[in-house]
C-alpha positions in Angstrom: -3.2 3.8 -4.2 -5.0 7.0 -3.4 -3.0 10.4 -2.6 -3.8 13.1 0.4 -7.0 14.1 -2.1 -8.5 10.7 -2.3 -7.9 11.0 -5.7 -6.8 7.6 -7.7 -2.9 7.6 -8.9 -2.3 7.5 -12.9 1.1 7.2 -14.2 1.7 11.2 -14.9 4.6 9.7 -17.0 4.5 13.0 -19.0 4.7 16.8 -18.8 2.0 18.3 -20.8 3.1 21.5 -22.8 6.0 22.3 -25.1 6.9 26.0 -23.1 9.8 26.0 -21.2 9.1 26.4 -17.3 11.3 25.6 -14.9 8.6 23.9 -12.7 8.2 21.7 -16.1 12.0 21.2 -16.6 12.2 19.9 -12.9 9.3 17.4 -13.4 10.7 16.2 -16.9 14.0 15.5 -15.2 12.2 13.9 -12.3 10.4 11.9 -14.6 13.5 10.7 -16.7 15.0 9.7 -13.5 11.8 7.7 -12.8 12.0 5.9 -15.8 15.4 4.9 -15.9 14.9 3.4 -12.4 11.9 1.6 -13.9 14.3 0.0 -16.4 16.4 -0.6 -14.1 13.9 -2.6 -11.9 12.8 -4.5 -15.2 16.5 -5.7 -15.2 16.2 -6.8 -12.1 13.4 -8.9 -12.5 14.8 -10.1 -15.8 18.3 -11.0 -13.7 16.0 -12.8 -10.9 14.0 -15.2 -13.4 17.2 -16.1 -15.3 18.7 -17.1 -12.2 15.1 -19.1 -11.5 15.5 -20.9 -14.6 19.4 -21.5 -14.5 19.0 -23.0 -10.9 16.0 -24.9 -12.2 17.7 -26.6 -15.4 19.8 -29.7 -15.5 23.0 -27.1 -16.0 22.0 -25.9 -12.3 24.0 -22.4 -13.2 22.9 -19.1 -11.6 23.0 -15.3 -11.8 26.1 -14.9 -9.5 25.6 -12.3 -6.8 22.3 -11.1 -7.9 20.8 -11.3 -4.6 23.6 -9.4 -3.1 23.4 -6.3 -5.1 19.4 -6.8 -5.5 19.0 -4.5 -1.8 21.5 -2.2 -3.0 19.8 -1.7 -6.6 16.5 -1.4 -5.1 17.3 1.5 -2.8 18.8 3.4 -5.8 15.6 2.6 -8.1 13.4 3.7 -5.1 15.3 7.3 -4.0 15.5 7.9 -7.7 11.7 7.6 -8.3 10.9 9.6 -4.8 11.2 13.0 -6.9 7.8 12.9 -9.0 5.8 11.4 -6.1 6.7 14.5 -4.0 6.3 17.1 -6.8 3.1 15.6 -7.5 2.3 15.0 -4.3 0.9 11.7 -4.1 1.8 11.2 -0.5 -1.1 9.3 1.4 -2.6 12.2 3.8 -5.9 12.9 5.2 -7.2 16.9 4.7 -9.6 16.7 7.8 -9.2 20.5 8.3 -9.7 21.5 4.7 -13.7 21.7 5.0 -13.9 23.4 8.4 -10.8 26.0 7.2 -12.3 26.6 3.5 -8.5 26.9 2.7 -6.1 24.6 1.1 -3.1 26.1 0.4 -1.5 27.4 3.6 -2.1 23.6 4.5 -0.5 22.7 1.1 2.8 24.8 1.8 3.0 23.5 5.4 2.8 19.5 4.5 5.4 20.9 1.8 7.6 22.0 4.0 7.5 18.9 6.1 8.2 16.8 3.0 11.3 19.0 2.4 12.9 18.8 5.7 12.1 14.5 5.8 13.9 14.4 2.2 16.6 16.2 3.0 17.3 14.5 6.4 16.9 11.4 5.2 19.2 12.4 1.8 21.7 13.6 4.5 22.0 10.5 6.7 22.3 8.1 3.6 25.3 10.5 2.6 26.8 9.8 6.3 26.1 5.8 5.6 27.9 6.3 2.1 30.7 8.2 3.2 31.3 5.5 6.3 31.0 2.8 3.8 34.0 4.6 1.7 36.2 5.1 4.8 35.6 1.9 5.7 36.0 0.1 2.3 32.7 -1.8 2.9 32.0 -4.2 0.1 29.8 -7.2 -1.2 30.6 -10.5 0.0 30.8 -12.3 -2.5 31.6 -9.4 -5.5 33.5 -7.8 -3.4 31.5 -4.6 -4.9 32.1 -1.6 -2.7 28.6 -0.1 -1.1 29.4 3.3 -1.3 28.4 4.2 -4.8 24.9 2.8 -4.1 24.0 4.9 -1.2 25.8 8.3 -2.8 23.9 7.4 -5.5 20.6 6.9 -3.2 21.4 10.1 -1.5 22.2 12.2 -4.7 18.7 10.9 -5.7 16.8 12.2 -2.4 18.6 15.1 -2.5 17.5 16.1 -5.7 14.0 14.7 -4.8 14.4 17.3 -1.5 15.2 20.2 -3.7 12.6 19.7 -5.9 10.3 19.4 -3.6 12.1 22.9 -1.8 11.5 24.6 -5.1 8.1 23.9 -5.3 7.6 24.9 -1.5 8.9 28.1 -2.8 5.6 28.4 -5.3 3.6 27.4 -2.7 5.0 30.3 -0.8 4.8 32.8 -3.1 0.9 31.8 -3.9 0.4 32.8 -0.3 1.1 36.1 -1.3 -1.7 36.4 -3.3 -4.0 35.4 -1.4 -6.4 37.2 0.7 -5.3 37.7 4.5 -8.8 37.3 5.7 -9.1 34.4 4.3 -5.5 33.0 5.6 -6.7 34.2 9.4 -8.8 31.6 10.8 -6.5 28.5 9.1 -3.5 30.5 10.4 -4.7 30.5 14.0 -6.0 27.1 13.9 -2.8 25.7 12.7 -0.8 28.1 15.5 -2.3 26.4 18.0 -1.6 22.8 16.8 1.6 23.8 16.5 1.8 25.0 19.8 0.0 21.8 21.0 2.7 19.9 19.7 5.6 22.0 21.0 3.9 21.8 24.4 4.1 17.7 24.3 7.9 17.9 23.0 8.5 20.3 25.6 6.8 18.3 28.7 9.0 15.2 27.9 12.2 17.8 28.9 10.8 19.9 31.7 10.1 16.6 33.4 10.7 13.0 34.0 8.4 11.4 31.9 7.2 7.8 32.2 7.4 5.7 29.4 3.9 5.7 29.2 3.5 9.2 29.0 6.5 9.3 26.2 4.8 6.7 24.4 1.2 8.3 24.4 3.1 11.9 23.8 4.3 10.8 20.4 1.0 9.2 19.5 -1.0 12.6 20.5 1.8 14.5 18.6 1.6 12.3 15.5 -2.5 12.6 15.4 -2.2 16.4 15.6 0.5 16.4 12.6 -2.1 14.2 10.2 -4.8 16.5 11.6 -2.8 19.6 10.2 -2.5 17.7 6.5 0.9 16.6 7.1 1.3 13.3 4.8 1.0 10.2 7.2 4.5 8.7 6.2 6.2 12.5 6.9 4.3 12.7 10.0 5.5 9.3 11.2 8.9 10.2 10.3 9.2 13.4 11.8 7.8 13.0 15.1 10.2 9.7 15.9 13.0 11.8 15.0 12.1 14.6 16.8 11.2 12.6 19.9 14.3 10.6 19.7 16.1 13.7 19.6 15.0 15.1 22.8 15.4 11.6 24.4 18.4 10.5 23.2 20.0 13.2 22.1 21.4 14.4 18.6 24.1 11.7 17.4 21.8 8.3 18.7 18.6 9.9 16.9 20.6 11.0 13.6 21.6 6.9 13.5 18.4 5.5 14.0 17.0 7.8 10.8 20.0 6.4 8.7 20.0 2.6 10.1 15.8 2.3 9.4 16.3 4.4 6.1 19.0 2.5 4.9 17.7 -1.3 5.9 13.9 -0.4 4.8 15.2 1.0 1.2 17.7 -2.2 0.9 15.4 -4.7 2.2 15.3 -7.8 0.1 12.0 -8.9 1.6 10.2 -5.4 0.7 11.6 -5.6 -2.8 9.2 -8.1 -3.5 6.5 -5.0 -3.3 7.3 -2.9 -6.4 7.4 -5.9 -8.6 4.3 -7.2 -7.6 2.7 -3.3 -8.0 4.4 -3.7 -11.7 3.1 -6.6 -12.4 -0.5 -6.0 -11.4 0.2 -2.3 -13.3 1.5 -4.0 -16.4 -1.5 -6.6 -16.2 -3.9 -4.0 -16.7 -2.0 -2.7 -19.5 -2.3 -6.6 -21.0 -6.0 -6.3 -20.9 -6.3 -9.3 -18.4 -8.9 -7.9 -16.1 -11.7 -7.9 -19.7 -10.3 -11.3 -20.3 -11.2 -12.3 -16.4 -14.4 -10.5 -16.6 -15.4 -12.0 -19.8 -15.1 -15.9 -18.9 -16.5 -15.2 -15.5 -19.6 -13.9 -17.2 -19.9 -16.1 -19.4 -20.2 -18.9 -16.7 -22.3 -16.7 -14.8 -24.5 -16.2 -17.2 -27.3 -18.8 -16.2 -27.8 -17.0 -12.5 -29.9 -13.8 -11.7 -27.4 -11.1 -10.9 -24.3 -13.4 -12.9 -22.9 -9.9 -14.1 -22.0 -9.1 -9.8 -21.2 -12.7 -9.3 -18.9 -12.5 -12.1 -17.7 -9.1 -10.9 -16.7 -10.7 -7.4 -14.6 -14.1 -8.8 -13.3 -11.4 -11.1 -11.8 -9.3 -8.2 -10.6 -12.4 -6.5 -8.8 -13.5 -9.5 -7.3 -9.7 -10.5 -6.3 -10.0 -6.9 -4.5 -12.8 -7.3 -2.3 -10.6 -9.5 -2.2 -7.3 -8.5 -2.0 -7.3 -4.6 -3.6 -3.9 -3.8 -7.8 -3.7 -3.7 -7.5 -0.3 -4.6 -5.8 -1.0 -8.1 -8.6 -4.0 -7.9 -11.5 -1.6 -7.5 -10.3 0.8 -9.7 -9.5 -1.7 -12.5 -12.7 -3.6 -12.0 -14.8 -0.9 -11.7 -13.8 0.5 -15.0 -14.6 -3.2 -16.8 -17.5 -4.5 -15.3 -19.6 -1.2 -13.9 -20.6 0.3 -17.2 -21.8 -3.1 -18.8 -23.8 -3.6 -15.6 -25.4 -0.5 -15.7 -26.3 -1.2 -19.2 -28.0 -4.3 -18.6 -30.3 -2.1 -15.8 -28.2 -3.6 -12.7 -29.2 -1.6 -9.9 -26.3 1.0 -8.8 -26.0 0.1 -5.2 -25.7 -3.7 -6.0 -23.4 -2.8 -9.1 -20.8 -0.5 -7.1 -21.3 -2.1 -3.2 -20.0 -5.1 -5.4 -17.2 -3.4 -6.7 -16.3 -1.4 -3.9 -16.4 -4.5 -1.6 -14.9 -7.0 -4.4 -11.3 -4.6 -4.2 -10.5 -5.6 -1.4 -10.2 -9.4 -2.3 -7.1 -7.8 -4.1 -5.3 -7.7 -0.6 -7.1 -10.6 0.6 -5.8 -13.2 -1.9 -2.1 -13.5 -2.1 0.0 -11.5 -2.7 -0.5 -9.1 -0.4 0.9 -5.8 -0.2 0.3 -5.3 3.4 0.9 -8.8 4.5 4.3 -8.9 2.8 5.0 -5.1 5.5 3.4 -7.1 8.0 6.3 -10.1 8.0 8.6 -8.7 7.7 7.2 -6.2 10.9 7.0 -9.1 12.8 9.5 -11.0 11.2 7.4 -14.0 10.2 7.6 -15.9 6.9 6.3 -14.1 4.1 5.6 -17.6 1.8 3.9 -19.0 4.8 1.3 -16.0 5.4 0.3 -16.0 1.7 -0.5 -20.1 2.1 -2.2 -19.1 5.3 -3.9 -16.1 3.6 -5.6 -18.4 0.7 -8.4 -19.9 2.5 -9.4 -16.4 4.4 -9.5 -15.1 0.7 -11.6 -17.6 -0.8 -14.0 -17.4 2.5 -14.3 -13.9 1.5 -14.9 -14.4 -1.8 -17.9 -17.2 -1.2 -19.1 -15.0 1.4 -19.7 -12.3 -1.2 -21.2 -14.5 -4.0 -23.7 -15.4 -1.2 -24.1 -11.9 -0.3 -25.2 -11.4 -3.6 -27.4 -14.2 -4.2 -28.9 -13.2 -1.2 -29.9 -9.7 -2.5 -31.0 -11.0 -6.1 -33.5 -13.8 -4.3 -34.9 -10.9 -1.7 -35.1 -8.1 -4.5 -35.1 -9.5 -7.9 -35.8 -5.9 -9.0 -31.9 -5.6 -8.7 -31.0 -7.0 -11.7 -32.0 -8.7 -14.8 -33.2 -12.4 -15.6 -30.4 -14.8 -16.3 -29.6 -14.5 -19.8 -29.1 -18.4 -20.0 -25.8 -20.7 -19.3 -24.0 -21.7 -23.0 -21.2 -24.2 -22.3 -19.6 -23.4 -25.4 -19.5 -19.6 -25.0 -18.2 -20.3 -21.8 -15.4 -23.1 -22.9 -14.6 -20.2 -25.5 -14.0 -17.6 -22.5 -11.9 -20.1 -20.9 -9.6 -20.0 -24.2 -9.4 -16.5 -24.2 -8.5 -16.1 -20.3 -5.3 -18.3 -21.0 -3.0 -15.6 -19.7 -4.2 -14.7 -16.7 -4.2 -18.5 -15.9 -0.8 -19.0 -16.8 0.4 -15.8 -14.9 -1.6 -16.9 -11.6 -0.7 -20.9 -11.6 2.9 -19.5 -12.5 3.3 -16.8 -9.7 1.5 -18.7 -6.6 1.8 -22.0 -7.8 5.6 -21.6 -7.7 5.4 -19.9 -4.6 3.5 -22.4 -2.8 5.2 -25.2 -4.5 8.8 -24.3 -3.2 9.7 -23.2 -6.2 10.3 -19.8 -6.0 10.7 -17.0 -2.9 8.6 -14.4 -2.8 10.6 -11.9 -4.5 11.5 -14.8 -7.3 7.6 -15.1 -7.9 7.3 -11.2 -8.1 10.0 -11.0 -10.1 8.7 -13.9 -12.6 5.3 -12.4 -12.5 6.3 -8.7 -14.0 8.5 -10.4 -16.6 5.0 -12.5 -17.5 3.3 -9.6 -17.3 5.8 -7.5 -19.6 5.5 -10.0 -22.1 1.2 -10.1 -22.3 1.7 -6.7 -22.4 3.8 -5.7 -24.9 2.1 -8.5 -27.4 -1.1 -7.1 -26.6 -3.4 -5.5 -29.5 -3.8 -2.2 -27.4 0.0 -2.3 -26.6 1.4 1.6 -26.8 4.6 2.8 -25.5 2.9 5.7 -23.9 0.4 3.4 -21.9 3.7 1.4 -20.7 5.2 4.1 -19.5 2.3 5.7 -17.5 2.4 1.8 -15.9 5.7 2.2 -14.9 4.6 5.5 -13.8 2.1 4.3 -11.7 4.4 1.7 -10.1 7.3 3.5 -9.3 4.8 6.2 -7.3 3.0 4.3 -5.8 6.1 2.4 -4.5 7.3 5.2 -3.3 4.0 6.1 -1.2 4.5 3.0 0.4 8.0 3.0 0.8 7.8 6.6 2.8 5.4 5.4 5.5 7.1 2.3 6.3 10.5 4.7 6.1 8.5 6.8 8.9 7.0 4.1 11.0 10.4 2.2 11.3 11.9 5.6 12.5 8.7 6.2 14.8 8.5 2.3 15.9 12.2 2.9 16.9 11.0 5.6 19.2 8.4 3.5 21.0 10.6 0.5 21.4 13.0 3.1 23.0 10.0 4.0 25.7 9.9 -0.1 26.4 6.2 0.6 25.4 5.4 -3.4 25.8 6.1 -3.3 29.2 4.0 -0.2 29.4 1.2 -1.6 27.2 1.4 -5.0 29.3 1.7 -2.8 33.1 -1.6 -1.5 31.6 -3.6 -4.7 30.5 -3.4 -7.7 32.8 -3.0 -10.7 30.4 -3.9 -12.9 33.3 -7.2 -11.2 34.6 -8.5 -10.1 31.7 -10.7 -12.0 29.3 -8.8 -12.7 25.8 -11.6 -12.6 24.2 -12.7 -8.8 25.4 -8.7 -7.5 24.6 -9.2 -9.2 21.2 -12.5 -7.3 20.5 -11.3 -4.3 21.2 -7.9 -4.5 19.1 -10.3 -5.5 16.5 -12.5 -2.5 17.2 -9.6 -0.4 17.0 -8.3 -1.6 13.2 -12.3 -1.4 11.8 -11.5 2.5 12.9 -8.2 3.1 11.9 -8.9 1.2 8.4 -11.9 3.7 7.9 -9.9 6.9 8.5 -6.2 5.9 7.8 -4.0 4.0 5.1 -3.9 0.7 5.7 0.1 0.4 5.7 0.0 2.9 8.4 -2.6 1.5 10.5 -0.4 -1.9 10.5 3.0 -0.6 11.5 2.2 2.2 13.8 0.1 -0.5 15.6 2.2 -3.3 16.1 4.7 -2.0 18.1 1.6 -2.4 21.3 -0.8 -4.9 19.5 2.1 -7.7 18.8 3.1 -7.8 22.5 -0.5 -8.5 23.5 -1.0 -10.9 20.7 2.4 -13.1 21.2 1.6 -13.0 25.2 -2.0 -14.5 24.7 -0.1 -17.2 22.8 -2.0 -16.4 19.8 0.0 -17.5 16.7 1.5 -14.1 14.7 0.5 -15.5 11.2 -3.0 -16.4 12.2 -3.1 -12.8 13.4 -1.5 -10.9 10.5 -4.4 -12.6 8.5 -6.9 -11.3 11.1 -5.3 -7.6 10.8 -5.1 -7.7 6.8 -8.9 -8.8 7.2 -9.6 -5.7 9.9 -8.3 -2.9 7.9 -9.6 -3.8 4.6 -13.0 -4.0 5.8 -12.1 -0.9 7.4 -11.5 0.3 3.1 -15.3 0.3 3.2 -16.7 1.5 6.2 -17.8 4.8 6.6 -17.2 7.6 6.9 -14.4 7.4 4.6 -13.9 4.1 3.4 -11.4 4.5 0.7 -12.9 2.0 -2.0 -15.8 3.4 -1.6 -14.4 6.8 -3.0 -11.9 5.4 -5.5 -15.4 3.9 -6.7 -17.0 7.4 -7.2 -14.2 8.5 -8.7 -14.3 6.0 -11.2 -18.1 6.1 -12.2 -18.4 9.6 -11.8 -21.8 10.7 -11.7 -23.6 7.5 -12.5 -24.2 7.4 -8.7 -24.1 9.4 -5.5 -21.6 8.6 -2.8 -24.5 7.6 -0.5 -25.6 4.8 -3.1 -22.5 3.1 -2.8 -22.4 3.2 1.0 -25.5 1.8 0.9 -24.6 -1.1 -1.6 -21.9 -1.7 0.9 -23.8 -2.8 3.7 -24.6 -6.3 2.8 -21.3 -7.1 2.3 -19.9 -5.8 5.4 -22.2 -8.0 7.2 -20.5 -11.1 5.4 -17.3 -9.2 6.5 -18.4 -9.5 10.0 -19.4 -13.1 9.4 -16.0 -13.8 8.2 -14.2 -12.5 11.1 -16.2 -14.2 13.5 -15.4 -17.6 11.8 -11.9 -16.8 10.9 -11.6 -15.7 14.6 -13.3 -18.7 16.4 -11.9 -21.2 14.2 -8.1 -20.3 13.7 -7.6 -23.9 12.2 -8.9 -22.4 9.1 -5.9 -19.8 8.5 -3.4 -22.2 10.1 -4.5 -25.7 8.6 -3.0 -25.4 5.1 0.5 -23.6 6.1 1.1 -27.2 7.9 0.2 -29.1 5.3 1.8 -27.5 2.0 
């Protein structure tokens, strides 16, 4: 996951420096809450594993009430981890105006104000939900636990995050006073024009009887302006949605929607798999599983020219089955494989292009965070979607391997001569790689075999990865805490986007955007292939400049009705959507994976070299996209068989 400056998120689990300062103490308290939250997440994962083991033994025992409280506990965990993510400004955004304005401080202050407003808004609404639950004595159905304490705890955690962000905002505003006013004049003028444009759009809804099409279009325009102004994507989605809801249906209903959508996202059982899969991936890195995978793969590919590039593709695919994230896979394998390829004399473009493109396999091969969110959004089975994405993911890996082989065949100077295959060394490396193999078989084998649900598979994987991490040679408590912090911060970033997108989507639903879209696009007369082509082009563009989660969530309200109206399977479309946004991750001008790779290798290669190295893999992606579109059976066959 990258932040709004394109940096790779690290744990930042401790606050440097012994001296006392209010900022440092606030951050220290925030990270204390974060680590308590992650311990709670670990306990929840462990209890889930005990329940899974218990019900699959002859005794048939279960952990009573684990599933009815897991959503409530998860809501508190996410809320408790919010403060560090906001204090460290990890929310995903686009700083398009920084190169134009040459000034960051004013944009930072405005983004911080927006973040504070959003946090205080959702904290207020969760407190209202808790008060209602207390008044009406709402309880869980099995254990009879009052749900009010959970929502009070979540609201107070978010209130602390809002107060801490407000304190940070004050610091940004004070810093502006020390800035030369002449440097602020141009940014202030442009931001004022953006603010006036947003205000004018909002006023147009009040001053006239706006059509549903204009109501939806105005919301998208206002959203884009806020994102351009540097406000993080999730915050822009939430504030835009709330602002338009407030104007169209009034304060009480708008606040009720914010309350319901926030609570629904935080306590979602399906979304609860996301932090557990992220924790599994982070702990797998701590345990050194990526190195084990790469070492084993490189022994088996030693007989081929370009063997390390081939091993990198295979390794990225295998690690993707553990991490579920393309950015995490790129960052991890970039560190593991690039230095060795450089030492062996591999061309920098081939090496970096292989790793940046191979990183997308982290999302294409299940489990996938983006696919989980898509399935929750369109209400299809996550398990079926994971099964459906397996063959397309393997197809992506196969075509990437072909891209490597073709490159080194046409240009032998890109990679050194093959070292020669040693069967004994290859088998020995497989013995070394037993941990990732076991983790892969336990998680995906149990999931595909119907032994686990998605959340249970994530919990089993997290507990097993934790066991590998604490028993590894390089284990340290500091590294473990950094891994916990990384997981928590990345989780908060995703949930902020989901909450904001849910609020925005609620407004779009209110405008009846489905009817508006279907009235513009006549499905009876317009060729379906043309509609698909336009939608695919849109996703390729969005994926190259937008966060993948946000791209899926924002477009779903008007894309899904079109796909359903044309009679296409929504699981098939989920796999296609995932493929499209992941292609965008390596597509110029932004291509997030490319910049992640650049941050890993530093000055070892310029950014243009990485983009040049990506081109053959982009060609492979387009071939894969065409094959999956023309032959949906490749996606839908395996779920029917299993």
